[in-house]
N, C-alpha and C positions, 0 to 999 in steps of 0.2 A: 496651454501647457500640456505636455504629454508625459505620461509615466509608464514604465514597464516594470511589472512584477515577475521576476524570473525565478523559477522554482526548481530545486534539486531535491531528490529523495522521495519520501513516502507520500501516500494519499492524505495523511494528516497535514503535512506541509502544504499540499495542494488546497485543502480546505481552508487553511489559515491564509494562504495567499489570495484565495478567492474573496475572503472577507476584507482583506486589505484593498483589493481591487474595487469592491463595492464602496468602501470608505473614500477612496481617492476620487471616484466618480462623483460622490456627494460633495467633495471639495472643489469640483469643477475641472478635474483632470480628464483628458482623453486617455484611456487606459488599455494596455495590451499585455498579454503574457508572452508574446513572441519577441525575440530580440530584434530591435530596430532602433532608429534614432529616437531619443527621448531627452527630456530635461531632467528627469528623475528616474533612477533605477533603484529598486529594492530587490536584493538578492536573498532568497530564503534558502539557507544552506542545509547540508546533510553531513553527518559524521559517523554513519553506521560502519563504514570501513575507512582505511587510510586513503584509498583511492577516491572515495566520495568526498572526503575532506579536501583532498588535493584539487579535485574538480571545482569545489566550492571556491577555493582561493583563485583558481585560474579564471573563474567567471568574471572577476573584477577586470582583468585585462580584456576579456571578450566584450564587455559592455562599453569599455572606453574606446574601442575601435569605432563605435557608432557616434560617440560624442565625448571628446576629452574634457569638455567643460561641464559635463553633467554632474549633478549631485548623486552620490552613491551611498545607500544605506544598506547595512548587512544585518541579517537576523537569522535565527535558527540554531540548529544543534552544533554546527561547526564553529560558529562564533561564540556560542555558550562555552564550548570546550577550550577555545584558544582565541579570545577577542583581540589580543595584541597582534596576532599574525594578519589581521584584517585592517586594523586602524593604521598600521604602518604602510599600507598600500596607497599609492597616489590616487587621488580622486575620492577616497572613502571619507565621508564626513561623520557618520554615526554608526556605531556598532552596538546592536542589542542582542539578546539571547532568545530563549524559547518561551519565556513567560511574558504575558501582557503584550503580545505582538501588536495589538490594536493601538497601543500607546504611541506607536510610530506616527500615527496620523496627526497627533497633536504635538509631535516633537520633530517635525520635518526640518526645522531650522536649527535644531540642537546639534552639537558636535561632541566628539569624544566617545567614551565607552559608557553605556547605560545598561548594565546587567542586573535585572531584578531577581530577588530571591523567589524560590518556588512557593506557591501557596498550597494549602491542604484542601482547598475548595476548588471546584471546577469554575474556570473563568469563561463566561459567555462571550461570544464574538458577534460581530455584525453578521447579518444574513449574507451568505456568500453570493458573489456574482456567478451565475451558472447558466448552462443551456437548459432547454426544456426536455432534453433527451435523458441525460444521466446526471444526477446530483449526488455528490459525496457528502454525507451527513456525519460530521464529527460528533461522537457521543461520549468519548472518554479520553483522558490524557494521563501520562505517567505510567510507571511500571514498578511493581514490587518483586519481580521474579529474580533479578540479579543472576541471570545465566552467566557462567564464568567467562564468556567471551564478549559479552555485550556491554557497551558503554552507555546505552540509551537511558537506563534508570538514573544514572548520575547527571544526565543532561536535561531530562524531562521531569525529574522529581517523582514523588509518590503518586500512586494511582488515585484518580478522582474522576467522578462521573457526572454527566449532565442529566438534568431532570427529564423524565419521560414526557412531561407536558411540553417542555421546550423543544424536544426532538420532534414530537408529533406536529407541533405548530409549524416548525420549519418545513417539514415535508409538505404539509397542506398549503403553505404559502408559496413554495417553489413550484408545486404541481409538476414534478418531473415524470417522465414515463418510467424511469427506474431510479430508485433511491438506494444508494450503497451505504450501509452503516459501517463506519470506519473509526479506527481508534489506534492508539499506541499499543494497547492490550485489550482488544475487544472482549475477550473472555472474562476479564476482570471487572467488567461493568457491574457496578453496585451503587445504586442511589438510595440511601436510607433503607437498605435491606432488600430493595428491588433488584433482582438479578437480570442478566441478559434474557433469560427465559421469560421473566415477567414482562420485560420491555416488549418482546416479540408478541406476547399475548395481548398487549395494549394496542397493537397496530393492526389487529385483524379486520377492522372496518375500513381500512384505507384501500382505495382503488388505484394502487400503484405497485409495480413490480418491486419487491424487496430483495436486495442482494446483500450478502454479508462480506465483510473484509476478512482479514486473516484471523483464524481461530486457533486455540490451543486444544489439545486432545481431550482434556478433562471436561469440556463443556458438552461433549457428545453423550447424551442420555436419551432415554425414551421420552421423557417429558419435554426436553428441548426439541427433539425432532418432531414430536406431535404438535408442538406449538408452531413450528415452521410449516407443517403440513396444513394447518388450519388457516394460514394466511390466504387472502383472496388470490394473490399472485406472488409466489415465491420462486426465485431463480435457484434451482438446485445445483449450485456450484459451491463446493466447500474447499476453502484453502486452509488446510491443516498444516501448521508449521512443524516439520519433523526434525530437521537439522542433521540427523544421522540414523541409519538403520541398525546400528550396533548398540546394544544396551550398555556395554562397557563405556563406549564413547559418550552416550547420552548421560551417564552418571557423572563422567568427568566434566561434562558441559553444565551440570546442575539443572537438567531438564525435567526431572521429577516424574518420569514415566519410563516404561520399558518398551522395546520394539514390539513385544507381544501385545501389550495393552493398546498401543497405537493401532495395530492391525485389527484388533477387536472393534475399535471405534469406526474404522473404515467399513468393516463388515456390517456394523449396525446402521451406518448411513445408507448403505446400499439396500438394506432390508426395507427402508422407508422410501428411498429414492433410487430405484434400480438404474436409472440412466444418468445419475448425477455425475458431474465433472468433479473429480477430486484432485486437487493440485497441491503442491507443497514447496517448501524451501529446504535445501540441503547444503551444508557447509562441508567441503572436502579439505582434507589436510589439517584437521585440528591437531594440535601438538601431540596428543596421546594416541592418535589414530594410527593403528598398525595396518599393514597390508591385509591382514586377516579381517580386521574391523571394517576396512573399506569394502572388501569382498562381501561381507555381511550386508553392507548398505546396498550394494548392487543387487543381491538376492532379494533383499526386502523390497526394493523398488519394483522388481519383477512381480513379486507376490501382491503388492498393493495395487499394481496396474494404474498408476497415476495417469491422469490425462495430460498433465504437464508438470515440469519440475523447474523451479528457479534454483539453479545451482551456481555456486560461487566459491572461490578459495577462501580459506581462513585468513583473516586479517587481524594481526595482533593490535590491540588497542590499549594504550597505557592507562593504568588505573583499574583495569579489570584483573580478576584472579588469574586468568590464563596467560596474562602478559608475561608472567615470570617463568613460564614454561619454555623449553627450548623449541624453537620453531622448526618445522620441516622445511626441506629445501624447496625452492620454487619449481624445480624440475619434477619432484614428486607430486606437488600440488597440481601442476599442469597435466601430468600424465593421468592423474585420477579425475581431474575435471573433464578432460577430453573423453575418457571412458564413460563418465556419467552423462555427458551431453549426447553421446551416441545412443545410449540407452533411452534417454528421455525423448529423443527425436523419434525413435522406433515406437515407443509407447504412445506418444502423441498421435502419430499416424494411425496406429491401431484403434485408438479411441475414435478418431474421425471416421475411419472405415466402418466401425461398428454402428455409426449413426447414419450412414448412407441409406437413403430411402425413407428415413424418418421425417415426420413433419414436426418442425420446431418453430418457435417464435423468435424473431430478432428485432432489436431496436436500432433504427437508423442512426448512425453516428456521423458519417461523412460520405462525400462523393469524390472519387479521385480522378474524375474525368472520363472514366470508363466503367467503373463499378461502384455501386452503393455498398458501403461496408458497415458492419456492426457485429454484435455478439449474440448468440443464442442464449437461452436461459441456462444451459449447462456449459457455457463459456467456450463455444467454438466460434472462431472468427469466420464470418461468411462474406462471400462476394457475390453480389447480384448484378447482372449485366444491366446497364442503364442507370438512370437517376430516379430515385424515389423521394417524395417529400417526407418531412419529419413524421415519424410515427412508429407503430409496432405492427409487424406483418408476419403471417404464417408462411413458411417456406419449406420446401423439400430439399434435403441435401442430395446432390447428384454426383459429385466427384471431388476428390482432394484437389486443392489448388493453393499454391504458395504456402502460407502458414495456417491455412484453414480449409474451407470447402466452397465450391461453387454451389449456388442454390437457384431454385426457380420458385416463383410465386405460386401459392396454392389459391 
């Protein structure tokens, strides 16, 4: 019997899918994450935007092209938000939500809609199936922020965190070259009063590169950065979620910081890690965003000198506070998105250029038939001619190439 676990959305979804893959293997299934013929498909969905939810629904038709007789189980944020839209699709047997995803393993023969209520305690999952290169370690779930545009707190429930002992044991068991701490709201990590800073301090004896997922601005303090600096091997890449460079727009988004405070956090990061990659998310076309607000965002991005920007247009999500606001036209959103993409491409190239000649370390992730690919500690994608075996290598960046840089071994 073969099973495919197909994942849309965030790294937390990827972690949860990897746990399902481990469980399916223990049940005797041959398991893959790539779309191919299978007897069972589990689709782990996303609902962060309307487009993500649409792609989640379309995934049902995609898997049925491989086997119309297969059993299809739906889980994740999109099915939590609108289970009926999935159970009505041909081939779908079971629809679950975001909670207790591992229960799917004991409910493979069940049919209908099984949406569990959210708990107030962190739910442990099976150890995920992962490679020895990079392991995503889920440490927290849920969110209490309620940004005015975001539906995720309603679908994932309140913030809850995993025990430091459990996190450390999983890293030690998997023994990856790089462990990426990931969460729905990483900054909100709090286990019985132990914060994310405390968790970092507890990992100082691990011989593994530690990388962090997306962070909020308020976590950036001297104590936090000192804890990171004391790790044996820290990847100085900070993904700080901005959303807008206009303080007025940030207030309307319920983001709880100003553009000036955010910029101070970036400066503090660079005082500890001068060559850090600092990346971000930005939403363009929020309903209250004026042309002046958008220009403030462009100027802010230039000042911040981000190494990369994940930019996307505002997507109205029913049930959020901003859903009631009048949406901007798609033409305005596209115009602003195109302008921001041009700027982010320029800044990404400048960051790569600033690292040419530097010696950095990268972890091998794949071989494309010509180049070995991976990412440096400050998150530059590198291309090394020829094939290298799994491992971590020192390289010198020699020239820009594609979406990263060509390197040579040191």
